[in-house]
C-alpha positions in Angstrom: -27.7 7.5 -63.9 -26.4 4.5 -62.1 -29.3 2.3 -63.2 -28.8 3.5 -66.8 -25.2 2.3 -66.6 -26.4 -1.1 -65.5 -26.0 -0.8 -61.7 -28.5 -2.4 -59.4 -29.5 0.2 -56.8 -31.2 -1.0 -53.7 -32.7 1.2 -51.0 -33.2 0.0 -47.5 -35.2 1.6 -44.7 -34.6 0.4 -41.2 -37.6 1.2 -39.1 -37.5 1.4 -35.3 -40.8 1.9 -33.5 -41.3 4.9 -31.2 -41.2 2.6 -28.2 -38.1 0.9 -29.5 -36.4 4.2 -30.0 -37.4 5.3 -26.5 -36.0 2.0 -25.0 -32.8 2.4 -27.0 -32.2 5.9 -25.8 -32.9 4.9 -22.2 -30.5 1.9 -22.4 -27.8 4.1 -23.9 -28.4 6.8 -21.3 -28.2 4.3 -18.4 -24.8 3.0 -19.5 -21.9 5.3 -18.4 -20.0 4.2 -21.5 -22.7 5.3 -23.9 -24.6 8.0 -22.0 -22.6 10.7 -23.8 -24.3 9.7 -27.1 -27.8 10.8 -25.9 -28.5 14.5 -25.8 -31.6 16.6 -25.5 -31.7 16.7 -29.3 -32.4 13.0 -29.3 -35.3 13.3 -26.9 -36.7 16.3 -28.8 -36.7 14.2 -32.0 -38.6 11.5 -30.2 -41.3 14.0 -29.5 -41.7 14.6 -33.3 -41.4 10.9 -34.2 -44.7 10.7 -36.0 -44.1 13.8 -38.1 -40.6 12.5 -39.0 -41.9 9.1 -40.0 -44.5 10.6 -42.2 -41.9 12.9 -43.9 -39.5 9.9 -44.3 -42.2 7.8 -45.9 -43.2 10.6 -48.3 -39.5 11.1 -49.2 -39.1 7.3 -49.9 -42.2 7.3 -52.1 -41.0 10.4 -54.0 -37.6 8.9 -54.7 -38.8 5.5 -55.7 -38.5 5.3 -59.5 -38.7 2.2 -61.7 -35.4 1.2 -63.1 -34.5 -0.4 -66.4 -34.5 -4.1 -66.1 -32.2 -5.5 -68.7 -30.9 -8.5 -66.7 
């Protein structure tokens, strides 16, 4: 609908490797000011990282539709 009205819609995907995510969680956890942000849920998600990446890639492919290019 937005594209049909002339809007340019851009989709960005910021990817963080499994190792990068692990390092990020460890860094947050080791700092008393940010340790509260890391929960068991975060570590559980890291265990399913590969499945989540596959699902996210599939979702991005499914929602990628060509727009009308009148500009």
